[in-house]
C-alpha positions in Angstrom: 146.0 83.0 116.6 148.0 80.3 118.4 149.3 81.1 121.9 152.2 79.0 123.0 155.8 78.8 123.9 158.7 77.6 121.7 161.6 75.5 123.0 164.9 76.2 121.2 168.2 74.4 120.9 170.7 77.1 121.9 173.5 75.4 120.0 171.8 75.2 116.6 169.2 77.9 117.1 166.5 75.5 115.8 163.0 75.4 117.3 162.6 72.0 118.9 158.9 72.2 119.7 156.0 74.6 120.1 154.1 74.1 123.4 150.5 74.8 122.7 147.4 75.0 124.9 147.1 78.5 126.3 144.2 80.5 125.0 145.7 83.9 125.5 149.2 85.5 125.8 151.7 83.8 128.1 152.7 86.2 130.8 155.2 84.3 132.9 157.6 81.4 132.6 159.5 79.6 135.4 161.9 76.7 135.3 162.6 74.4 138.2 162.9 70.8 139.4 162.8 69.5 135.8 159.6 71.3 134.8 158.6 74.5 132.9 155.7 76.4 134.3 153.8 78.8 132.1 151.1 81.3 133.2 148.8 83.0 130.8 146.2 85.8 130.7 143.7 82.9 130.1 144.0 82.3 133.9 145.7 78.9 133.5 149.1 77.6 134.6 150.5 74.8 132.6 153.3 72.5 133.8 155.6 70.9 131.2 158.2 68.2 132.0 161.5 69.5 130.6 162.5 66.1 129.2 159.4 65.5 127.1 157.8 69.0 126.8 154.3 67.4 127.0 151.8 69.2 129.2 151.0 67.3 132.4 148.9 69.6 134.6 146.7 72.5 134.0 145.2 74.8 136.7 142.0 76.2 135.1 140.5 77.8 138.2 138.6 80.9 137.0 139.9 84.0 138.8 142.8 82.1 140.3 145.9 84.0 141.3 149.2 82.4 140.2 150.3 82.3 143.9 147.4 79.9 144.9 148.2 76.2 144.9 144.6 75.0 145.4 142.4 73.8 142.6 144.9 71.8 140.6 143.2 69.3 138.3 
């Protein structure tokens, strides 16, 4: 099974890109300051720049709560 997000064009209803990398269901999505933030049951938070939709940062800290900012790699 592939776990990811899909970016859609709202005008054409076409899928622009599938954002892959999570290893379990995505539980939360936030948008702000030109980035998408996705949090998953795999205990990672991925940061995607809205312009390119390429993953730039992953927090892989085991047992990390989503509210903790420490441990970014």
